[in-house]
C-alpha positions as protocol buffer text, in pm:
chain_id: "A"
residue {
  index: 1
  type: UNK
  ca { x: -161 y: 4030 z: -483 }
}
residue {
  index: 2
  type: UNK
  ca { x: -146 y: 3851 z: -152 }
}
residue {
  index: 3
  type: UNK
  ca { x: 101 y: 3558 z: -112 }
}
residue {
  index: 4
  type: UNK
  ca { x: -3 y: 3185 z: -119 }
}
residue {
  index: 5
  type: UNK
  ca { x: 133 y: 2924 z: 107 }
}
residue {
  index: 6
  type: UNK
  ca { x: 239 y: 2651 z: -88 }
}
residue {
  index: 7
  type: UNK
  ca { x: 61 y: 2425 z: 273 }
}
residue {
  index: 8
  type: UNK
  ca { x: -262 y: 2534 z: 146 }
}
residue {
  index: 9
  type: UNK
  ca { x: -285 y: 2357 z: -142 }
}
residue {
  index: 10
  type: UNK
  ca { x: -102 y: 2036 z: -86 }
}
residue {
  index: 11
  type: UNK
  ca { x: -402 y: 1741 z: -121 }
}
residue {
  index: 12
  type: UNK
  ca { x: -617 y: 1638 z: 124 }
}
residue {
  index: 13
  type: UNK
  ca { x: -442 y: 1288 z: 160 }
}
residue {
  index: 14
  type: UNK
  ca { x: -191 y: 1484 z: 215 }
}
residue {
  index: 15
  type: UNK
  ca { x: -240 y: 1719 z: 514 }
}
residue {
  index: 16
  type: UNK
  ca { x: -409 y: 1400 z: 677 }
}
residue {
  index: 17
  type: UNK
  ca { x: -88 y: 1198 z: 620 }
}
residue {
  index: 18
  type: UNK
  ca { x: 139 y: 1521 z: 800 }
}
residue {
  index: 19
  type: UNK
  ca { x: -83 y: 1467 z: 1064 }
}
residue {
  index: 20
  type: UNK
  ca { x: -121 y: 1117 z: 1133 }
}
residue {
  index: 21
  type: UNK
  ca { x: 267 y: 1078 z: 1059 }
}
residue {
  index: 22
  type: UNK
  ca { x: 242 y: 1445 z: 1384 }
}
residue {
  index: 23
  type: UNK
  ca { x: 62 y: 1265 z: 1588 }
}
residue {
  index: 24
  type: UNK
  ca { x: 318 y: 1002 z: 1629 }
}
residue {
  index: 25
  type: UNK
  ca { x: 267 y: 762 z: 1389 }
}
residue {
  index: 26
  type: UNK
  ca { x: 481 y: 521 z: 1247 }
}
residue {
  index: 27
  type: UNK
  ca { x: 461 y: 478 z: 864 }
}
residue {
  index: 28
  type: UNK
  ca { x: 389 y: 128 z: 842 }
}
residue {
  index: 29
  type: UNK
  ca { x: 125 y: 301 z: 1077 }
}
residue {
  index: 30
  type: UNK
  ca { x: -7 y: 583 z: 837 }
}
residue {
  index: 31
  type: UNK
  ca { x: 71 y: 329 z: 523 }
}
residue {
  index: 32
  type: UNK
  ca { x: -182 y: 144 z: 712 }
}
residue {
  index: 33
  type: UNK
  ca { x: -439 y: 393 z: 734 }
}
residue {
  index: 34
  type: UNK
  ca { x: -404 y: 553 z: 418 }
}
residue {
  index: 35
  type: UNK
  ca { x: -386 y: 292 z: 220 }
}
residue {
  index: 36
  type: UNK
  ca { x: -72 y: 382 z: 48 }
}
residue {
  index: 37
  type: UNK
  ca { x: 249 y: 196 z: 96 }
}
residue {
  index: 38
  type: UNK
  ca { x: 515 y: 289 z: 316 }
}
residue {
  index: 39
  type: UNK
  ca { x: 803 y: 317 z: 4 }
}
residue {
  index: 40
  type: UNK
  ca { x: 537 y: 538 z: -102 }
}
residue {
  index: 41
  type: UNK
  ca { x: 552 y: 762 z: 249 }
}
residue {
  index: 42
  type: UNK
  ca { x: 947 y: 766 z: 278 }
}
residue {
  index: 43
  type: UNK
  ca { x: 955 y: 948 z: -90 }
}
residue {
  index: 44
  type: UNK
  ca { x: 714 y: 1204 z: 104 }
}
residue {
  index: 45
  type: UNK
  ca { x: 879 y: 1214 z: 351 }
}
residue {
  index: 46
  type: UNK
  ca { x: 1151 y: 1320 z: 186 }
}
residue {
  index: 47
  type: UNK
  ca { x: 1004 y: 1628 z: -14 }
}
residue {
  index: 48
  type: UNK
  ca { x: 1117 y: 1926 z: 227 }
}
residue {
  index: 49
  type: UNK
  ca { x: 689 y: 2034 z: 202 }
}
residue {
  index: 50
  type: UNK
  ca { x: 540 y: 1789 z: 307 }
}
residue {
  index: 51
  type: UNK
  ca { x: 812 y: 1793 z: 604 }
}
residue {
  index: 52
  type: UNK
  ca { x: 711 y: 2125 z: 705 }
}
residue {
  index: 53
  type: UNK
  ca { x: 350 y: 2055 z: 697 }
}
residue {
  index: 54
  type: UNK
  ca { x: 468 y: 1777 z: 992 }
}
residue {
  index: 55
  type: UNK
  ca { x: 635 y: 2016 z: 1212 }
}
residue {
  index: 56
  type: UNK
  ca { x: 319 y: 2222 z: 1165 }
}
residue {
  index: 57
  type: UNK
  ca { x: 49 y: 1985 z: 1244 }
}
residue {
  index: 58
  type: UNK
  ca { x: 323 y: 1890 z: 1514 }
}
residue {
  index: 59
  type: UNK
  ca { x: 297 y: 2212 z: 1716 }
}
residue {
  index: 60
  type: UNK
  ca { x: -68 y: 2166 z: 1662 }
}
residue {
  index: 61
  type: UNK
  ca { x: -101 y: 1846 z: 1870 }
}
residue {
  index: 62
  type: UNK
  ca { x: 146 y: 2038 z: 2175 }
}
residue {
  index: 63
  type: UNK
  ca { x: -21 y: 2354 z: 2153 }
}
residue {
  index: 64
  type: UNK
  ca { x: -355 y: 2135 z: 2264 }
}
residue {
  index: 65
  type: UNK
  ca { x: -159 y: 1909 z: 2447 }
}
residue {
  index: 66
  type: UNK
  ca { x: -63 y: 2217 z: 2675 }
}
residue {
  index: 67
  type: UNK
  ca { x: -406 y: 2369 z: 2669 }
}
residue {
  index: 68
  type: UNK
  ca { x: -507 y: 2004 z: 2807 }
}
residue {
  index: 69
  type: UNK
  ca { x: -278 y: 1978 z: 3043 }
}
residue {
  index: 70
  type: UNK
  ca { x: -355 y: 2350 z: 3145 }
}
residue {
  index: 71
  type: UNK
  ca { x: -751 y: 2292 z: 3186 }
}
residue {
  index: 72
  type: UNK
  ca { x: -668 y: 1996 z: 3340 }
}
residue {
  index: 73
  type: UNK
  ca { x: -416 y: 2179 z: 3633 }
}
residue {
  index: 74
  type: UNK
  ca { x: -745 y: 2468 z: 3673 }
}
residue {
  index: 75
  type: UNK
  ca { x: -993 y: 2219 z: 3752 }
}
residue {
  index: 76
  type: UNK
  ca { x: -823 y: 2012 z: 3987 }
}
residue {
  index: 77
  type: UNK
  ca { x: -645 y: 2360 z: 4161 }
}
């Protein structure tokens, strides 16, 4: 039996909010874009699982950014 990753069981709505936070949007921006209240998002951010999800998406954002810079430098060289 395989171990289930908790981040795989989170709703797509939570994934969307986590991606927005990881991209650097503020709680008020995310609330407006997601059609929810800022207080709801702040409560959600208190959840360790949601914070882990944001961290994972932030790591992806950083990796993509580094990859883009590397490709740009390679083209310029």
